[in-house]
N, C-alpha and C positions, 0 to 999 in steps of 0.2 A: 572453462570460462574465466576470463580475467575479472578482477575488481570491477573495472570500468565497463565491461560488458555486463555485469551482473547488476551494477547500479541503473544501466540503462534499462535491463530488462524488469527490473522492480519498478521503475518509473512508468514503464509501459503498463505493467501488470495493475498498478495502482489507478492509472488512468482508465483502464478497462473497467475496473471495479466501480470507479465513479461513475462512469458511462452506463454501466449496468443499472446501478440505483437509480440514476435518473431516468433511465428508459423504462424500469420497471414503474416507476411512478407517473408515466406520461409527462415528464418535465424537460425531456430532453431538447425539445425547441424553444423553451423559456429563456430569457436573459437570466444571468446569474443573479442579478440584483432584485430578481422578484422572489428568490428564495429566501426563507425564513432562517433564522439562525438554527433552528432545530433541524432543518433541512441540511444546512452545511455541515453541522455537527454529525450527523448520521451519514453523510458521505465521507468525512474524515474518519469517523470510526470504522466503517466499512474498509476504506483504504489501509488503514493502520492494521487492522485484523489481518489483512491479506498480506501486508508486509511481513508481520509476525510469523505467519505460516511459512513464507518463503525464506525468510532468514533462519528459522529452525531447520528447514530441508537443507539450506546452505551449510549450517553449521555440522549437520549430520554427514553430509557428503565430503565436506573439507574442513574437518575440525584444525588441521595444522595452520590454516590460513584464516580463521575465523575468530581471532582473538578479539577484535573490535566489536564484531557482532554480538559475541557472546557476553562481553561486557555491557553493552548497550541493553541487551536483554534482561540482564541481570541486574542492572543498576536500581537503587532504589531499595 
């Protein structure tokens, strides 16, 4: 999988996680403006957590081409 393909995959997976969070709480049909800051933070947290899992797998599978991801996850 190329870097561009991986980025598209991660974006789709994050969208699925956000959709799953909304669906689990019965809020999939509500306009986003009705969500609280806490709701938005929870969705973002869920998507970020999933990104970390996917990035960790990518690093394990392709360490030679994952320098930027490694740096991102280890920053701070």
